[in-house]
TIMARSE-578721 format. One line per 10 residues: their letters; for each residue x, y, z of C-alpha. Coordinates in steps of 0.5 Angstrom, whole numbers. Layout:
! residues N
A) X Y Z; ...
! end
This chain:
! residues 193
MRKLTYYVAS) 152 353 301; 151 361 301; 150 363 294; 154 368 290; 150 373 286; 151 378 280; 146 383 280; 146 388 276; 143 393 270; 146 393 263
TIDGFIATEE) 144 395 256; 141 390 251; 149 390 248; 153 389 253; 155 394 257; 153 396 266; 157 403 265; 160 408 260; 168 408 259; 168 413 264
GSVDFFPVGG) 164 410 269; 157 414 269; 150 410 268; 147 417 269; 144 413 261; 139 409 265; 133 413 265; 129 413 273; 122 412 274; 117 406 270
DHGPAITAQY) 114 400 273; 120 397 274; 124 400 279; 118 399 284; 116 391 283; 124 391 283; 125 393 289; 119 391 294; 123 384 292; 131 386 294
PETLPTKVRE) 129 392 296; 137 391 301; 140 393 293; 138 400 295; 144 405 297; 143 406 304; 141 414 303; 137 412 298; 133 407 302; 133 412 308
ARGVTKKAAY) 130 418 302; 125 413 300; 123 410 307; 124 404 306; 125 400 312; 123 392 311; 129 387 312; 134 384 308; 129 379 303; 136 376 299
FDTVLMGRKT) 143 378 301; 146 380 307; 153 381 304; 154 387 299; 162 385 294; 164 391 290; 170 392 285; 173 400 287; 171 403 282; 164 401 283
HDFGVRTGTS) 165 403 291; 169 410 288; 162 411 285; 159 412 292; 165 416 295; 163 421 290; 157 421 292; 158 423 298; 159 416 301; 164 411 304
SPYAHLRQFV) 160 406 307; 153 405 301; 151 400 304; 151 401 311; 145 396 312; 149 390 309; 156 388 311; 160 390 307; 167 388 303; 171 394 297
VSTTLPETPD) 176 388 293; 182 393 292; 188 391 291; 190 399 290; 188 401 296; 192 402 302; 187 401 309; 180 399 309; 176 406 307; 171 406 312
PAVELIAADP) 170 403 319; 163 399 316; 167 396 310; 172 391 310; 177 390 305; 179 385 299; 187 385 298; 188 378 295; 184 373 293; 178 375 292
VSKVQELKRE) 176 367 290; 179 366 296; 174 370 299; 168 369 296; 170 362 298; 170 363 305; 163 367 304; 160 362 302; 161 357 307; 159 363 312
KGLGIWLCGG) 151 362 315; 147 367 313; 143 370 306; 145 370 299; 152 374 296; 151 380 291; 156 382 287; 154 389 285; 159 391 281; 163 392 277
GELAQVLLPE) 165 387 271; 173 387 272; 170 383 279; 165 379 275; 170 377 270; 175 375 277; 169 371 280; 166 369 275; 168 361 276; 164 363 284
IDQIFLKLYP) 157 366 281; 152 362 282; 148 367 279; 146 372 275; 140 377 276; 140 382 270; 136 389 269; 136 389 262; 135 395 260; 133 397 251
IVLGRGKSLF) 138 401 250; 144 401 245; 151 403 249; 156 403 242; 161 402 247; 163 403 257; 164 397 260; 162 391 260; 159 385 264; 165 382 265
GSGPRLPDPA) 171 386 263; 176 384 257; 172 378 258; 172 371 261; 178 368 260; 175 360 261; 176 353 258; 170 352 257; 164 357 257; 160 358 264
RFRVITSRVF) 153 356 262; 147 359 265; 139 358 264; 133 361 265; 130 361 273; 124 367 272; 124 373 267; 119 378 266; 119 385 262; 115 390 264
EDGVAFVKYS) 111 396 261; 117 401 261; 120 395 257; 126 394 261; 127 385 262; 129 383 268; 132 376 268; 134 372 273; 139 366 270; 142 360 275
RIR) 150 356 274; 149 349 271; 155 346 275
! end
């Protein structure tokens, strides 16, 4: 069965964006970027892949899920199909139709859709963001791949929206971790079921 992986960047106080949705505070450069990109080249947006000459095929994910606000970030940067090299889904109850022919719209019940996707053959499913969608999909999240930046933001958009509403804590264990010279920690967690 395929796994749903929440692969995301976060501050050490648990924020993935400012309250306005900006991610400009995450530093660009350093030694973490090339190392992580080499392992997960499919997580670069298509335009960035093209600009950098990245042609390596998907190694881990062949499907990406994103919330409307995460997708809107791509639209603001000039593309309605940010990951054209992957099968793309946008989860939204407010979009009247799919934002791009290459993007499939999930208008209701994303949990059932993820369960259906998990039963299909293929590589992993990447939950790209955002926090509100991660909160809804937490029961289906099998792994969390966290790029943890040594930044305290103070407030912003949380890793899991307003917080999971669970009867019991969701428990994960560290599978691997690496701290880069630039201070970014890349920690991979697996769900304990």
